[in-house]
C-alpha positions in Angstrom: -66.9 -125.0 77.2 -70.5 -125.5 78.4 -71.9 -122.4 80.1 -72.7 -122.8 83.7 -74.3 -120.6 86.3 -71.7 -118.6 88.2 -72.5 -118.3 92.0 -72.4 -114.9 93.7 -69.4 -115.9 95.9 -67.2 -116.1 92.8 -68.3 -112.6 91.7 -67.5 -111.6 95.2 -63.9 -112.7 94.7 -63.6 -110.5 91.6 -65.2 -107.5 93.4 -62.9 -107.9 96.4 -60.0 -107.4 94.1 -61.5 -104.9 91.7 -63.3 -102.5 94.1 -60.1 -101.2 95.9 -58.5 -100.7 92.5 -61.6 -98.9 91.3 -61.7 -96.7 94.3 -58.1 -95.8 93.7 -58.8 -95.0 90.1 -61.8 -92.9 90.9 -59.8 -91.1 93.5 -57.1 -90.2 91.0 -59.8 -89.1 88.5 -61.2 -86.9 91.2 -58.0 -84.9 91.2 -58.8 -83.9 87.6 -62.4 -83.3 88.4 -61.6 -81.1 91.4 -59.2 -79.2 89.2 -62.0 -78.7 86.6 -64.5 -77.6 89.3 -62.1 -75.2 90.9 -60.9 -73.8 87.6 -64.4 -73.6 86.2 -65.2 -71.0 88.9 -62.6 -68.8 87.5 -64.3 -68.7 84.1 -64.9 -70.7 80.9 -61.6 -69.4 79.4 -59.6 -70.9 82.2 -61.7 -74.1 82.0 -61.0 -74.3 78.3 -57.2 -73.7 78.9 -57.2 -76.6 81.5 -59.0 -78.8 79.0 -56.5 -78.0 76.3 -53.5 -78.7 78.5 -54.9 -82.0 79.9 -55.8 -83.2 76.4 -52.3 -82.5 75.1 -50.6 -84.2 78.1 -53.1 -87.1 78.1 -51.3 -88.8 75.3 -47.8 -89.0 76.8 -49.2 -89.4 80.4 -51.4 -92.3 79.5 -48.6 -93.9 77.4 -46.5 -93.9 80.6 -49.4 -95.3 82.5 -49.7 -98.0 79.9 -46.1 -99.0 80.6 -47.0 -99.7 84.2 -50.1 -101.7 83.6 -48.3 -104.9 82.8 -46.5 -104.9 86.1 -49.5 -106.3 88.0 -50.2 -109.3 85.7 -46.4 -110.1 85.6 -46.4 -110.1 89.4 -49.6 -112.2 89.4 -47.9 -114.7 87.0 -45.0 -115.0 89.5 -47.6 -115.7 92.2 -49.2 -118.3 90.1 -45.8 -120.0 89.6 -45.1 -119.7 93.4 -42.0 -117.5 92.7 -42.7 -114.7 95.2 -39.1 -113.8 95.8 -38.7 -112.9 92.1 -41.3 -110.1 92.4 -38.8 -107.7 94.1 -36.3 -107.9 91.2 -39.3 -107.6 88.8 -40.3 -104.4 90.6 -36.8 -102.9 90.6 -36.2 -103.5 86.9 -39.7 -102.4 85.7 -39.7 -99.3 87.9 -36.2 -98.3 86.6 -37.3 -98.5 83.0 -40.5 -96.6 83.7 -38.7 -93.8 85.5 -36.2 -93.3 82.8 -38.8 -93.3 80.0 -41.1 -90.9 81.9 -38.3 -88.5 82.7 -37.2 -88.3 79.0 -40.8 -87.7 77.9 -41.3 -84.9 80.4 -38.1 -83.2 79.1 -39.3 -83.4 75.5 -42.7 -82.0 76.5 -41.1 -79.0 78.2 -38.7 -78.4 75.3 -41.4 -78.3 72.7 -44.2 -76.7 74.8 -44.5 -73.7 72.5 -46.0 -76.0 69.8 -49.3 -75.4 71.6 -49.4 -72.0 70.0 -49.7 -73.6 66.6 -52.8 -75.8 67.2 -55.3 -73.2 66.0 -56.7 -72.6 69.4 -57.9 -69.4 71.1 -54.7 -67.3 71.8 -56.0 -66.2 75.2 -56.7 -69.9 76.2 -53.2 -70.9 75.2 -51.5 -68.1 77.1 -53.5 -69.0 80.2 -52.5 -72.6 79.9 -48.7 -72.4 79.6 -47.8 -72.0 83.3 -50.4 -74.8 84.1 -48.7 -76.9 81.4 -45.3 -76.8 83.1 -46.6 -77.9 86.5 -48.7 -80.7 85.0 -45.7 -81.9 83.1 -43.6 -82.3 86.2 -46.5 -83.9 88.1 -46.4 -86.8 85.7 -43.2 -88.2 87.2 -44.3 -88.8 90.8 -47.7 -90.1 89.6 -46.1 -92.7 87.3 -43.7 -93.9 90.1 -46.7 -94.1 92.5 -48.6 -96.2 89.9 -45.6 -98.5 89.3 -45.4 -99.4 93.0 -49.2 -99.6 93.2 -49.2 -102.1 90.3 -46.8 -104.2 92.5 -49.2 -104.1 95.4 -52.2 -104.8 93.1 -50.4 -107.9 91.5 -50.0 -109.3 95.1 -53.7 -108.4 95.7 -52.6 -106.1 98.5 -54.7 -103.2 97.3 -55.7 -101.5 100.6 -52.9 -99.0 101.1 -52.8 -97.7 97.5 -56.6 -97.3 97.7 -56.3 -95.3 101.0 -53.6 -93.1 99.6 -55.5 -92.4 96.4 -58.6 -91.6 98.5 -56.7 -89.2 100.8 -55.2 -87.5 97.8 -58.6 -86.1 97.0 -58.7 -84.1 100.3 -55.1 -83.0 99.9 -55.7 -81.8 96.4 -58.9 -80.0 97.2 -57.3 -78.2 100.1 -54.3 -77.1 98.0 -56.5 -76.0 95.2 -58.6 -73.9 97.7 -55.4 -72.3 99.0 -53.4 -71.8 95.8 -56.1 -71.2 93.2 -58.0 -68.6 95.1 -55.3 -67.2 97.4 -56.7 -68.3 100.8 -54.9 -68.4 104.2 -52.5 -65.6 103.2 -51.2 -67.3 100.0 -51.1 -65.4 96.7 -54.0 -66.0 94.2 -52.3 -68.1 91.5 -55.5 -69.2 89.7 -54.9 -71.8 87.0 -51.2 -72.1 87.8 -52.1 -72.8 91.4 -54.2 -75.8 90.3 -51.1 -77.3 88.6 -49.0 -76.7 91.7 -51.6 -78.4 93.8 -51.7 -81.5 91.6 -47.9 -81.7 91.6 -47.6 -81.5 95.4 -50.4 -84.0 96.0 -48.7 -86.6 93.7 -45.3 -86.2 95.3 -46.9 -86.8 98.8 -48.7 -90.0 97.9 -45.6 -91.3 96.0 -43.3 -90.8 99.0 -45.7 -92.4 101.5 -46.2 -95.5 99.4 -42.4 -96.0 98.8 -41.7 -95.5 102.5 -44.3 -98.1 103.4 -42.9 -100.6 100.8 -39.3 -100.5 102.1 -39.7 -99.8 105.8 -42.9 -101.4 107.0 -41.5 -104.9 107.0 -44.6 -106.3 105.2 -42.6 -107.3 102.2 -39.6 -108.9 103.8 -39.9 -112.1 101.8 -40.4 -110.5 98.4 -36.8 -110.0 97.4 -36.9 -106.2 97.4 -33.1 -106.1 98.3 -32.3 -107.6 94.8 -31.4 -104.4 93.0 -29.5 -105.7 90.1 -30.3 -104.9 86.5 -31.8 -108.1 84.8 -31.8 -107.7 81.0 -34.1 -110.7 80.6 -36.8 -109.1 82.8 -36.3 -105.7 81.1 -36.7 -107.4 77.7 -39.8 -109.2 78.7 -41.3 -106.1 80.3 -40.6 -104.0 77.2 -42.1 -106.7 74.9 -45.4 -106.4 76.9 -45.4 -102.8 78.0 -44.6 -101.0 74.8 -47.7 -102.4 73.0 -49.7 -101.8 76.2 -48.5 -98.2 76.3 -49.5 -97.8 72.6 -52.9 -99.2 73.3 -53.6 -96.7 76.0 -52.0 -93.8 74.0 -54.0 -94.8 70.9 -57.3 -94.4 72.8 -56.5 -91.3 74.7 -54.6 -89.8 71.8 -57.6 -90.2 69.6 -59.7 -88.5 72.3 -57.2 -85.7 72.5 -57.0 -85.1 68.7 -60.8 -85.0 68.6 -60.8 -82.6 71.5 -58.5 -80.3 69.5 -61.0 -80.5 66.6 -63.8 -79.5 69.0 -61.6 -76.5 70.0 -61.8 -75.2 66.4 -65.4 -74.3 67.0 -64.8 -72.0 70.0 -64.2 -72.0 73.7 -67.9 -72.8 74.6 -67.8 -76.0 72.6 -64.4 -77.0 74.1 -65.5 -76.2 77.7 -68.7 -78.3 77.2 -66.7 -81.1 75.7 -64.3 -80.9 78.7 -67.2 -81.1 81.2 -68.8 -84.1 79.4 -65.6 -86.0 78.8 -64.5 -85.5 82.5 -67.8 -87.1 83.6 -67.5 -90.0 81.1 -63.8 -90.5 82.2 -64.9 -90.6 85.8 -67.3 -93.4 84.9 -64.6 -95.2 82.9 -62.5 -95.6 86.0 -64.7 -98.4 87.1 -64.1 -100.2 83.8 -60.3 -99.5 84.3 -60.5 -101.2 87.7 -62.3 -104.2 86.2 -59.6 -104.3 83.4 -56.8 -104.4 86.1 -58.6 -107.1 88.0 -59.1 -109.0 84.8 -55.4 -108.9 83.9 -54.4 -109.9 87.5 -56.7 -112.9 87.7 -56.1 -114.1 84.2 -52.3 -113.5 84.7 -52.4 -115.7 87.8 -54.3 -118.4 85.9 -51.7 -118.2 83.1 -49.0 -118.8 85.7 -50.9 -121.9 86.8 -51.3 -122.9 83.0 -55.0 -123.1 83.6 -56.8 -121.6 80.6 -60.2 -122.9 81.7 -59.8 -120.8 84.8 -58.8 -117.8 82.7 -61.9 -118.1 80.5 -64.1 -118.5 83.6 -62.7 -115.3 85.1 -63.1 -113.6 81.8 -66.8 -114.5 81.5 -67.5 -113.2 85.0 -65.8 -109.8 84.3 -67.5 -109.4 80.9 -70.9 -109.9 82.6 -70.0 -107.3 85.2 -68.9 -104.8 82.5 -72.2 -105.2 80.6 -74.3 -104.5 83.7 -72.2 -101.6 84.7 -72.3 -100.0 81.3 -76.1 -100.2 81.2 -76.4 -98.6 84.7 -74.1 -95.7 83.8 -75.9 -95.1 80.5 -79.2 -94.8 82.4 -77.7 -92.3 84.9 -76.3 -90.2 82.1 -79.7 -90.1 80.3 -81.8 -89.3 83.4 -79.4 -86.8 85.1 -77.8 -85.2 82.1 -79.1 -81.8 83.0 -77.9 -81.9 86.6 -74.4 -83.3 86.5 -72.8 -80.6 84.4 -73.9 -77.9 87.0 -71.0 -79.0 89.2 -68.4 -77.9 86.6 -69.6 -74.5 85.2 -72.3 -71.9 85.5 -72.4 -70.8 81.8 -75.8 -71.7 80.4 -74.5 -72.5 76.9 -71.8 -74.8 78.3 -74.2 -76.6 80.6 -76.8 -77.2 77.9 -74.3 -78.5 75.3 -72.6 -80.7 77.9 -76.0 -82.2 78.8 -76.6 -83.1 75.2 -73.1 -84.7 74.8 -73.9 -86.9 77.8 -76.6 -88.6 75.7 -73.9 -89.7 73.3 -71.7 -90.7 76.2 -74.6 -93.0 77.3 -74.6 -94.6 73.9 -71.0 -95.9 74.3 -70.9 -96.9 78.0 -71.3 -100.6 77.4 -68.8 -100.8 74.5 -66.3 -98.6 76.5 -66.5 -100.9 79.5 -66.1 -104.0 77.3 -63.1 -102.7 75.3 -61.4 -101.8 78.6 -62.1 -105.3 80.0 -61.0 -106.9 76.7 -57.6 -105.2 76.8 -57.1 -106.4 80.5 -58.1 -110.0 79.7 -55.8 -110.2 76.8 -53.0 -108.5 78.7 -53.3 -111.1 81.4 -52.8 -113.8 78.7 -49.7 -111.7 77.6 -51.4 -111.3 74.2 -50.5 -107.7 73.2 -49.6 -107.6 69.5 -53.0 -108.1 67.8 -54.9 -106.0 70.4 -52.4 -103.2 69.6 -53.2 -103.4 65.9 -56.9 -103.5 66.7 -56.5 -100.4 68.9 -54.7 -98.5 66.2 -57.2 -99.3 63.5 -60.2 -98.5 65.7 -59.1 -95.2 67.1 -56.9 -93.7 64.3 -58.5 -95.1 61.2 -62.1 -95.2 62.3 -62.7 -92.9 65.3 -60.7 -89.8 64.2 -61.7 -89.8 60.5 -65.4 -90.4 61.3 -65.4 -87.7 64.0 -63.6 -85.2 61.8 -65.9 -85.7 58.9 -69.1 -85.5 61.0 -67.8 -82.5 62.9 -66.6 -80.5 59.9 -68.2 -81.6 56.6 -71.6 -82.4 58.2 -71.2 -79.4 60.5 -72.2 -81.4 63.7 -69.3 -79.8 65.6 -68.8 -81.5 69.0 -71.7 -83.9 68.3 -69.9 -85.2 65.3 -66.8 -85.9 67.3 -68.8 -87.8 70.0 -70.5 -89.9 67.4 -66.9 -90.8 66.3 -66.4 -92.1 69.9 -69.5 -94.3 69.7 -68.3 -95.9 66.4 -64.7 -96.6 67.3 -65.4 -97.9 70.8 -68.1 -100.3 69.5 -65.7 -101.7 66.9 -63.0 -102.1 69.6 -65.2 -103.9 72.1 -66.5 -106.5 69.7 -63.2 -107.6 68.4 -61.3 -107.6 71.7 -63.9 -109.7 73.5 -64.3 -112.0 70.5 -60.5 -112.6 70.5 -60.3 -113.4 74.2 -63.0 -116.1 73.9 -61.4 -117.5 70.7 -58.0 -117.8 72.2 -59.1 -119.4 75.5 -61.4 -121.8 73.6 -58.6 -122.9 71.2 -56.0 -123.2 74.0 -58.4 -124.9 76.3 -59.7 -127.5 73.7 
């Protein structure tokens, strides 16, 4: 396909879809950042405990999120085929599967929670983290149900209400943290456990509001929401796409979590600094996640129309946006690396180390954005098998071994782990984007 200049109005179409999703993603990330900021005021031990719990839960939590991410492109495919009434049955069956899987995962986490004592971490950090762990486990369920319904809205390109609810959740969570963590307005001072309770309550509230709007607002009268029959064909198709997608997400976050545990071997200061830096990098990554969702929706719609030229066109636009965004964020991290960590902790050693880690975060911003977009583009094409293999190789056979070797044998500690991030994300970005262009070129020729 001959490259052509892409006018701004076409980029505007992508932004109009992606920005509400990005705002929603950033809002949800703000819940974790608010927790980190509040908990950081209690002390670096509490911050390290919060980091440990979030890293352990990140693998199953993100795996559950990965299950939901194929709902939007599947809904978009129905739109492309002009089968709007089938979206209600699609939502019912996918949400049912997601709810059952998520509940079973939560039960397993709670049953085996004491395994955390055997991860070679600071005993005081582990003891502080256990009550927080329980609340964060239960908060996964309402969040995943909210995200399932949100994916339905996103696939229909009706992104406004989920965005508003996600944004409002920031204020709700901040207020509840202020009340429960520090014991204000007559409530007991619950410290780290109070932060977990605040997250749980916030997620339940936004889940209930979105479900109530879906079924009682009348806005979705023609979408077949009354079809509540189990459809094994839909479930089979959903699982065929969602299980690899869940593994893709779990592979990335799982690798980050394992490397964070390695950082914890070098003490609470190293772990707290890592938590600060990774929270900042993860916040920036939410923009890339929004682009990834927009990519899967637009490409999924093009797939429904059997128009691979259009899919490739959308892909080229979104890749361009990802590159520019990655460069901008890298520059911000470089120039403001000494200021941003001050929002999380007051310990001078933690702040200094976090500022140095942000230099390495800057090094992988472009590749991180491109690998996220690449996964979204290929998911929109319903190509999940090979990306899953690439994800596994990149994170588990390149990222973790290189991070471990650099951190331990070369004694680079947290710096070695973060160099592992740079290596695996660069590998992943190149092969995913290359595969998207190759598939669309072959199918379009």
